C-alpha positions in Angstrom: 103.9 2.0 -98.3 104.3 -1.2 -99.5 101.2 -3.0 -100.7 100.5 -5.7 -103.5 98.9 -4.4 -107.0 95.9 -6.6 -106.6 95.2 -5.2 -102.5 95.8 -1.5 -103.9 93.9 -2.4 -106.9 90.6 -4.7 -105.0 90.5 -1.5 -102.2 90.7 1.3 -104.7 87.8 -0.5 -107.2 86.0 -1.4 -104.3 85.6 2.1 -102.5 85.3 3.4 -105.4 82.2 2.0 -106.4 80.9 1.2 -102.4 81.5 -1.6 -101.4 83.9 -3.7 -98.8 87.2 -4.8 -100.9 87.3 -8.5 -100.2 90.9 -8.5 -99.5 94.1 -6.1 -98.2 91.1 -4.8 -94.6 94.6 -4.7 -92.6 95.5 -1.7 -95.2 92.5 -0.1 -94.3 91.6 -0.8 -91.0 91.0 1.8 -88.7 89.3 2.8 -85.7 88.0 -1.5 -85.2 90.9 -3.1 -82.8 88.6 -3.9 -80.5 86.9 -5.2 -82.8 89.6 -7.0 -84.4 90.9 -8.6 -80.9 87.3 -10.1 -79.9 87.3 -11.9 -83.3 90.5 -13.5 -83.2 89.4 -15.0 -79.5 86.5 -16.6 -80.9 87.9 -17.9 -83.7 90.9 -19.4 -81.3 87.9 -21.2 -79.5 86.5 -22.3 -82.3 89.1 -23.9 -83.5 89.0 -25.4 -80.4 85.7 -26.7 -81.1 83.4 -23.9 -79.7 80.5 -21.8 -81.4 79.5 -18.9 -81.6 76.5 -17.0 -82.5 78.1 -12.9 -83.2 75.4 -10.1 -84.2 76.9 -6.6 -85.4 74.4 -3.7 -85.1 74.7 -0.2 -86.2 73.2 2.3 -88.9 74.0 2.3 -92.5 77.8 2.8 -92.8 78.7 2.2 -89.4 80.9 -0.5 -90.4 78.8 -4.1 -90.6 80.3 -5.1 -93.2 83.6 -3.8 -93.0 83.6 -6.1 -89.7 82.3 -9.6 -91.8 84.8 -8.4 -94.8 87.5 -8.5 -91.4 86.5 -12.1 -90.2 86.4 -13.1 -93.8 89.6 -12.5 -94.4 91.8 -13.3 -91.1 89.4 -16.8 -90.4 90.7 -18.5 -93.8 94.5 -16.4 -93.4 95.8 -16.8 -90.3 93.0 -20.0 -89.0 92.4 -22.1 -91.9 88.9 -21.8 -91.7 86.5 -22.0 -94.5 83.9 -19.1 -95.1 80.6 -18.5 -96.7 78.9 -15.5 -97.5 75.6 -14.5 -98.3 72.7 -11.0 -98.0 69.4 -11.1 -96.8 67.1 -10.5 -100.0 63.6 -10.4 -100.6 64.1 -14.0 -101.6 66.5 -15.1 -99.6 65.8 -15.6 -96.1 66.1 -18.0 -93.0 62.7 -18.9 -93.4 60.6 -19.6 -96.2 58.7 -22.2 -97.8 58.9 -21.1 -101.7 62.4 -21.3 -101.6 63.8 -18.6 -99.8 65.3 -21.1 -97.3 67.6 -23.0 -99.3 68.5 -20.2 -101.9 70.3 -18.7 -98.6 72.3 -21.7 -97.7 72.2 -22.6 -101.9 73.9 -18.6 -101.4 76.5 -19.9 -98.7 77.7 -23.0 -100.5 78.0 -21.1 -103.9 80.6 -18.3 -101.8 82.5 -21.1 -100.0 85.7 -19.5 -99.9 89.1 -21.1 -98.1 92.5 -19.6 -98.7 93.5 -20.8 -101.8 90.0 -19.6 -103.1 89.8 -16.4 -101.3 86.6 -15.2 -103.6 84.5 -18.2 -103.9 83.8 -21.3 -105.7 85.7 -23.3 -103.8 83.4 -25.8 -102.8 85.1 -28.3 -105.7 89.0 -27.4 -104.8 87.6 -29.1 -101.7 86.3 -31.9 -102.2 89.6 -32.9 -104.7 91.9 -32.1 -102.3 90.7 -33.5 -99.7 90.6 -37.0 -102.4 94.3 -36.1 -103.3 95.4 -36.4 -99.6 93.3 -39.4 -98.7 94.2 -41.3 -102.0 98.9 -40.0 -101.0 97.9 -40.9 -97.0 96.5 -44.8 -99.5 99.6 -44.7 -100.8 101.8 -43.9 -97.4 100.1 -47.1 -95.5 99.7 -49.5 -98.0 103.0 -48.8 -99.9 101.8 -48.2 -103.4 104.2 -47.1 -105.6 101.6 -44.2 -106.9 97.8 -43.3 -108.3 96.5 -45.8 -109.6 93.1 -46.3 -111.1 93.4 -49.2 -113.0 94.3 -50.8 -109.3 91.0 -51.9 -107.6 92.9 -52.7 -105.0 93.9 -49.2 -104.4 90.4 -47.5 -105.2 88.9 -50.3 -103.0 91.6 -48.9 -100.2 91.1 -44.8 -100.7 87.2 -45.9 -100.7 87.9 -47.4 -97.7 89.0 -44.5 -95.9 86.5 -42.0 -97.6 83.8 -43.9 -96.0 85.8 -43.9 -92.1 85.0 -40.0 -92.7 81.4 -39.9 -94.7 80.3 -42.1 -91.8 81.3 -40.8 -88.8 78.3 -38.0 -90.9 76.1 -41.1 -90.2 74.8 -39.9 -86.9 74.0 -36.3 -88.6 70.6 -35.5 -89.2 71.4 -35.2 -92.9 74.7 -37.2 -93.4 73.5 -40.0 -94.4 72.4 -38.7 -97.5 75.6 -36.0 -97.6 78.0 -38.9 -97.1 76.5 -40.9 -99.9 76.9 -37.6 -102.5 80.5 -37.1 -101.5 81.0 -40.7 -102.7 79.3 -40.3 -106.0 81.7 -37.8 -106.0 84.5 -39.6 -106.0 82.8 -42.1 -108.3 83.1 -39.8 -110.3 86.2 -38.4 -109.4 87.8 -42.0 -110.6 86.2 -42.1 -113.0 86.9 -39.1 -114.9 82.8 -38.7 -115.2 82.2 -34.8 -115.2 78.2 -35.1 -115.5 79.0 -37.1 -111.9 80.6 -34.3 -110.1 77.7 -31.9 -111.0 75.2 -33.8 -110.2 76.7 -34.4 -107.0 78.1 -30.7 -106.7 74.9 -29.9 -107.7 72.7 -31.7 -104.7 75.7 -30.6 -102.4 74.4 -27.1 -102.9 70.8 -27.4 -102.6 69.6 -26.9 -106.3 67.6 -30.1 -106.6 64.1 -28.9 -106.7 62.6 -32.1 -106.7 63.6 -35.7 -104.9 62.5 -37.4 -108.0 65.3 -35.6 -110.1 67.8 -36.2 -107.4 66.6 -39.9 -107.4 67.4 -40.4 -110.9 70.1 -38.3 -110.9 72.5 -39.3 -108.0 70.3 -42.4 -106.8 69.7 -40.5 -102.8 66.2 -40.6 -101.3 66.7 -36.7 -99.7 67.1 -32.8 -100.8 68.1 -29.9 -99.3 65.1 -28.2 -99.0 63.4 -25.1 -97.1 62.9 -27.7 -93.7 66.6 -29.2 -93.7 68.8 -26.6 -94.9 70.1 -25.7 -91.2 70.8 -29.8 -90.8 73.2 -29.7 -93.9 74.6 -26.2 -92.5 76.0 -28.3 -89.5 76.8 -31.9 -91.4 79.0 -29.4 -93.8 80.8 -28.0 -90.6 81.6 -31.4 -89.3 82.6 -32.1 -92.1 85.1 -29.8 -93.2 86.3 -30.1 -89.5 86.7 -33.9 -89.9 89.1 -33.0 -93.4 91.2 -30.5 -91.5 89.9 -27.7 -91.5 89.4 -25.2 -88.4 85.7 -24.9 -89.1 82.9 -22.8 -90.8 82.0 -18.7 -90.3 78.5 -18.0 -91.5 78.4 -14.5 -92.2 75.3 -13.2 -93.1 74.8 -9.5 -93.9 71.1 -7.4 -94.7 68.9 -8.7 -92.0 67.4 -5.8 -92.2 65.4 -7.9 -95.4 64.1 -9.8 -93.0 62.4 -6.5 -91.0 61.1 -5.9 -93.6 58.8 -8.6 -93.6 55.7 -7.7 -93.2 53.3 -10.8 -92.9 54.0 -11.7 -88.8 53.7 -15.3 -88.8 56.6 -15.2 -91.3 58.8 -12.7 -89.7 58.4 -14.2 -86.4 59.1 -18.2 -88.3 62.8 -16.2 -88.8 63.2 -15.1 -86.2 63.2 -18.3 -84.5 65.5 -20.2 -86.2 67.5 -17.2 -85.5 66.9 -18.5 -81.7 67.3 -21.8 -82.9 71.2 -21.3 -84.0 71.7 -19.0 -81.1 71.0 -22.1 -79.2 72.8 -24.6 -80.5 76.0 -22.7 -80.0 75.4 -21.3 -76.3 74.7 -24.8 -75.2 77.5 -26.8 -77.3 75.6 -28.4 -79.5 78.1 -27.1 -82.2 81.3 -27.2 -82.5 83.5 -25.1 -84.7 80.9 -23.3 -86.2 81.1 -19.3 -86.3 77.8 -17.8 -87.2 77.2 -13.9 -87.9 74.4 -11.1 -88.5 74.8 -7.5 -89.2 71.3 -5.4 -88.8 70.5 -2.0 -87.9 69.6 -0.7 -84.6 65.8 -1.5 -85.9 66.6 -4.9 -86.8 67.8 -5.4 -83.6 66.1 -2.8 -80.9 62.8 -2.4 -82.3 60.1 -4.0 -79.9 57.4 -4.5 -82.3 59.3 -5.5 -85.6 62.9 -6.6 -84.7 64.3 -9.2 -82.7 63.3 -7.9 -79.6 60.1 -8.4 -80.6 60.6 -12.0 -79.5 60.7 -12.5 -76.3 63.1 -15.2 -76.3 66.1 -13.0 -78.1 64.9 -9.8 -76.4 66.4 -11.7 -73.2 69.7 -13.4 -75.0 70.5 -10.4 -76.8 70.1 -7.5 -74.4 73.5 -5.5 -73.5 74.9 -5.7 -70.6 73.7 -3.3 -68.0 77.3 -2.1 -67.5 78.4 -1.4 -70.6 79.3 2.9 -71.5 80.6 3.9 -74.6 83.5 4.1 -72.7 84.1 0.2 -71.3 81.9 -1.7 -73.3 81.5 -5.9 -73.6 82.7 -7.0 -77.2 82.1 -10.1 -75.3 78.3 -10.2 -75.4 76.2 -11.6 -79.0 75.2 -8.7 -80.4 77.6 -5.5 -80.3 76.8 -2.2 -81.3 79.4 -0.4 -84.1 79.3 3.5 -84.3 80.5 5.0 -87.5 84.5 6.0 -87.1 85.4 9.4 -85.6 86.4 12.5 -87.6 89.3 11.8 -86.3 89.4 8.0 -87.1 88.3 9.0 -90.5 90.9 11.8 -91.6 93.8 8.8 -90.4 91.7 6.8 -93.1 91.9 9.4 -95.6 95.8 8.9 -95.2 96.1 5.4 -95.4 94.0 5.8 -99.1 96.3 9.0 -100.5 98.9 6.8 -99.8 97.1 3.8 -101.4 96.5 5.4 -104.3 99.9 6.6 -105.1 101.5 3.6 -104.6 99.4 1.8 -107.2 99.6 4.6 -109.4 103.0 5.2 -109.2 103.0 8.5 -108.3 104.0 11.1 -105.3 101.7 11.8 -102.7 100.6 15.3 -103.0 97.8 15.7 -101.1 98.9 17.0 -98.0 97.3 16.2 -95.2 95.8 20.7 -94.5 93.9 19.3 -98.0 92.5 16.1 -96.4 91.4 18.6 -93.6 90.2 20.7 -95.9 88.1 18.4 -98.6 86.8 16.6 -94.5 85.1 20.5 -93.5 84.2 20.5 -96.8 81.9 17.4 -97.3 81.0 17.8 -94.0 79.3 21.6 -94.0 77.4 20.4 -97.2 72.8 21.1 -96.2 72.1 17.7 -94.4 75.5 15.6 -94.4 75.1 15.4 -90.6 71.8 13.7 -90.6 72.4 11.8 -93.9 76.5 11.8 -95.0 78.0 8.5 -94.7 81.8 7.4 -94.0 81.0 5.7 -97.3 80.2 8.6 -99.4 83.0 10.0 -97.8 85.6 7.6 -99.2 83.5 7.6 -102.6 84.3 11.3 -103.3 88.0 11.4 -101.8 89.1 9.1 -103.9 86.9 10.5 -107.1 89.2 13.2 -106.2 92.0 11.6 -106.1 92.1 10.3 -109.3 91.4 13.5 -111.4 94.0 14.9 -109.8 96.2 11.6 -110.8 94.6 11.9 -114.4 94.9 16.1 -115.0 97.4 17.6 -112.9 96.2 21.0 -114.2 92.7 20.5 -112.6 92.2 23.2 -109.8 92.4 21.6 -106.8 90.5 24.7 -105.2 87.6 23.3 -106.5 87.8 19.9 -104.0 89.6 21.5 -101.0 88.2 25.1 -101.5 91.3 26.8 -101.7 95.2 25.3 -101.8 96.3 24.4 -98.2 99.5 26.5 -98.3 96.7 29.5 -99.7 97.4 32.3 -96.1 94.0 33.3 -97.0 93.3 30.4 -95.7 95.1 29.5 -92.5 92.7 31.2 -90.0 90.1 28.9 -91.7 92.3 26.0 -91.6 89.2 22.9 -90.1 90.9 21.5 -86.3 90.5 17.4 -86.5 88.9 16.8 -83.1 87.4 20.2 -82.7 83.1 21.0 -84.3 82.8 17.7 -85.4 84.4 15.0 -82.3 81.1 15.6 -80.6 78.7 14.7 -83.4 80.9 11.6 -84.6 82.5 11.0 -81.2 
């Protein structure tokens, strides 16, 4: 296998720790070809000015986080999107009175990612790239020999060009203050005033807690808070599109934490915000915004506490009545994901075997028969059918590869029951697609 060391390292270390890797997903994508095609189509539509809200639904371990990670990688690698992600927690919600909602916004802006900054923290680079491009444009249009902050005319021309962009946001709710802070960031940039830039970033990330502090530091009249943060997501989307990006992707994971909110009114307020987001994208009120939310079946379908408890959402997210397991409608807003079938998991373990060998520079010695034996052993454990997740199997397999690589004399029979080449095991060979196909298919 040909794979970059950085990708193989991210894949093996992340999967060993039970999380989805942030890069190299193309090497381990199995069984999600239809979903990937739909994602590509939707990204192209959003690039052309549409907006979409999508829900990925399924049990723990079915691949929801993987799908969002795939969207993240494809969006900024192939389509020049800015991508933000956040997990819901008891302290991060879509609605709250004690900073829980703006905490979600702050997490999203801290995690902003682009092709140049795929691991997050991209907001300063986005701003500085924009300012640099504006300066180059002014140099070319006005025939300046170079960037010269001592030249008052050059600085004024750059400021005018920046104001052309930010003035277009004045009509958006919250756009005036957002634009004002961008201009202040530019001022800090040309004056080499790190403190002013820091304060501007602090404001743009929604990290000011009082208007008084923001007024003292920046002279602006408002801050981003629980009540208005969603408006600023829309302003941010407009801004990144104006400066040359395809749009903004917002991935929100672990929506089970909204389902777990015990106070009915608070939970419904969060669902009301989801409805607002969905309506905005459905009705064409936004351009260039892709919102994805992942959660369990209970989060969607529970009519007492899930999204279906909120009548307007139930009507909008009800599944296509003509859909079957064979004929799926992936264009609908809520997509049901199922765990990988045993045949697909078998292919994934083959890929991981080859990645592990390529990463460590040895010839892979684990055979396909041994992988079958490994799967048989894993799924034969008591309670495995109900409790074992794909992530558990993957983690266990990588641990097995680590042991065998570091200890060549290790008894392989402890991992694979018996070596696959042992004639005594011939009649007990695990056949992919037999007894586990019914359970996992």
